[in-house]
Phi, psi and omega in degrees: 000114180280121185258326183197148172239127176251143170252124187224140173280175183219041177287123179302337182295343178273000169281122188308319181296332182269312185290320179044245185293343181264359183301326183292337179293337178243035186298327178295321179289318177301313177298317180298320180293323177293321179293318178299319179299323176295318179300316180295314180299327183296332181272359175055057180287156175249345178224155177229134174246123180247126178249122186231150173267358190246008171280196180285116178270129178244165189278342189245025174143169176299137182270133178246124177281118191253358176295151183298321184236123178252137180222156176199161175216169183263035181300324181292347177252013175093008183227072182293341181275352175269108190239159176222141179230157178204132175271145180268139176266102185298322181298320179294321177299312181300320180293322179293317178302319179294314183294325184270003188299331180249013181264162180297328182246125181240145180290148176248121185273130178241151172071032176293163190299334181271004177267138185271340183272171183259017186299333181247026184233347187255122180289141176267167184292336176298327175273321188294321184298306177295324178296324177302312182292322177295318181289328174297331178276001177097014181252098178247088192248146169284168179168224190221135175250119182240129171256130183296158175248179180263021175295166181299156179303318183292324176290322177293325176297318176296319178300320176301323178294324177293321177299317179299317178299321178295319177299316180299317180291329178295325167079019176233153180303129186228136174253147179238137174239118172267108184266126179182139172271155177271220186301139174260018187226041188281336182204162177305137182089359178295158185306326182253018184084176184258140170214133176298342178289341181299310179296321179299316179299311182299314180299318181293316181297313180298318179297317181295324176293315178303318183272000179059035180267075186293319180301319179294324179293320179293339183245030178300147180301123185293329176295319178297316180298314181295319179294331183289332182063047185267170172225007186255348188296314182295315174302321179295320180296316177301315180296320178296328175300327179291341182256008187298322184277323184271336193075178183206158171249119185268147170231117174274112183275316178198156172208136173197167179218060188294335183247017181090006178238135182280126179246109177254131172240122185215153174238130179244123184253124175305137185292343178272008177247144172257112186250129174266113179277129182306126177080000183236008180073200183265000000 
């Protein structure tokens, strides 16, 4: 049962131990992540599905980390003692493999118990940042770690529908987090350089989500997407596929680009659910 879909950025600088004195520069995003975590906690999920662009990308489909225990730390950012863990739900993996068996895009399992390497056991920062905030809110849930593939947007959207079918068969309340930053080119000095198309992309994407124009989002101008230098569109598309049958009600919690990268925090509620937002009534 899909209860909520969150869209979350993943800049390590919003982890307090890392950001420290610069945390206030992204205060809207920090506040937004805490609010999103409250929204997720409010629906009382028993499983979490995280979709990231920064795990191991393989050529033949979205990668699923299949080891029982996934772990990661922020050592590459200078903080190896700041760690995040996640248990894998084997039943959900098996159901997804079954549901996608006749679809164009099939999951590729990494880190199974008989594999000696750690390729499917180590969490990437795209997963760790939102999981950090969820765990700080008291949500330490098992679930599924998915890394997007380079398949077409429409095939990834279909894959999202297969994930939703697996969630339905699993039969427990499940939250989904699509982890991704928007344009990396919002201003001079941005990580990927500056392009005026960066702001245009972000504005268009946020507007399409607000207006629930999924078809337009799936057919965004590729030149605009490439110029934006984003990493969040594909995770968002997979997540939207999970909402294809129910439709959704969007809530934009926050958006800002303090470091030249667009950070969107949003909650998407399946239309067949009645969600009480903390402090906002029903």
